[in-house]
C-alpha positions as CSV (number, residue, x, y, z in Angstrom):
1,X,-135.5,82.8,-35.7
2,X,-132.8,81.1,-33.8
3,X,-129.2,81.7,-32.8
4,X,-126.3,80.2,-34.8
5,X,-122.9,79.2,-33.6
6,X,-120.2,80.3,-36.0
7,X,-116.5,79.7,-36.8
8,X,-114.9,81.0,-33.5
9,X,-116.4,78.0,-31.7
10,X,-114.4,75.6,-33.8
11,X,-111.2,76.7,-32.1
12,X,-112.7,77.1,-28.6
13,X,-115.5,74.7,-27.9
14,X,-115.9,76.0,-24.4
15,X,-119.4,74.7,-23.8
16,X,-120.7,77.3,-21.4
17,X,-123.6,77.8,-23.8
18,X,-124.8,74.2,-23.1
19,X,-124.9,74.8,-19.3
20,X,-127.1,78.0,-19.6
21,X,-129.5,76.9,-22.3
22,X,-133.0,76.6,-20.6
23,X,-134.3,74.3,-23.4
24,X,-131.3,72.1,-23.9
25,X,-131.1,72.9,-27.6
26,X,-127.3,73.0,-27.9
27,X,-125.3,69.9,-28.7
28,X,-121.6,69.2,-29.3
29,X,-120.7,68.1,-32.8
30,X,-117.5,66.8,-34.2
31,X,-115.9,70.2,-34.7
32,X,-118.1,72.7,-32.8
33,X,-121.4,73.1,-30.9
34,X,-124.7,73.5,-32.7
35,X,-128.0,75.1,-31.8
36,X,-131.2,73.2,-32.9
37,X,-133.2,75.9,-34.7
38,X,-136.5,74.1,-33.9
39,X,-135.9,74.2,-30.2
40,X,-134.2,77.5,-29.7
41,X,-136.5,80.0,-28.0
42,X,-134.2,83.0,-28.7
43,X,-133.6,83.8,-25.1
44,X,-130.0,84.9,-25.7
45,X,-128.6,83.2,-22.6
46,X,-125.9,81.5,-24.7
47,X,-124.7,84.7,-26.3
48,X,-123.7,86.3,-23.1
49,X,-121.6,83.4,-21.9
50,X,-119.7,82.6,-25.1
51,X,-116.1,83.5,-24.5
52,X,-115.3,83.9,-28.2
53,X,-118.5,85.7,-29.4
54,X,-119.4,82.8,-31.7
55,X,-123.1,83.0,-31.3
56,X,-125.1,85.2,-33.7
57,X,-128.8,85.7,-34.3
58,X,-129.8,84.0,-37.6
59,X,-131.0,87.3,-39.2
60,X,-127.7,89.0,-38.3
61,X,-125.5,86.4,-40.0
62,X,-123.0,87.9,-42.4
63,X,-122.9,86.2,-45.9
64,X,-119.7,84.3,-45.0
65,X,-121.4,83.0,-41.8
66,X,-124.5,81.5,-43.5
67,X,-122.9,78.1,-44.0
68,X,-122.9,77.7,-40.2
69,X,-126.7,77.8,-40.2
70,X,-126.7,75.1,-42.9
71,X,-124.2,73.0,-40.9
72,X,-126.6,73.2,-37.9
73,X,-129.6,72.2,-40.0
74,X,-127.6,69.2,-41.4
75,X,-126.5,68.3,-37.9
76,X,-130.1,68.1,-36.7
77,X,-131.3,66.4,-39.8
78,X,-133.3,69.2,-41.4
79,X,-131.6,69.0,-44.8
């Protein structure tokens, strides 16, 4: 499992998550930040610093948030 950055990031793009990630798995895309699901170690450090609560565990995604996992997978070339 990995964490997924959802819609609130699109308006904020604060970037604190990048600074605290111990495995450097978060990258800035055109409209938001993305977490590489292959590199994420599920430590949760990013969740606690996100000012807009945009980061959710993959298995806790609501149906309307699932496209954000797909966007991350596309961003990192998985699909």
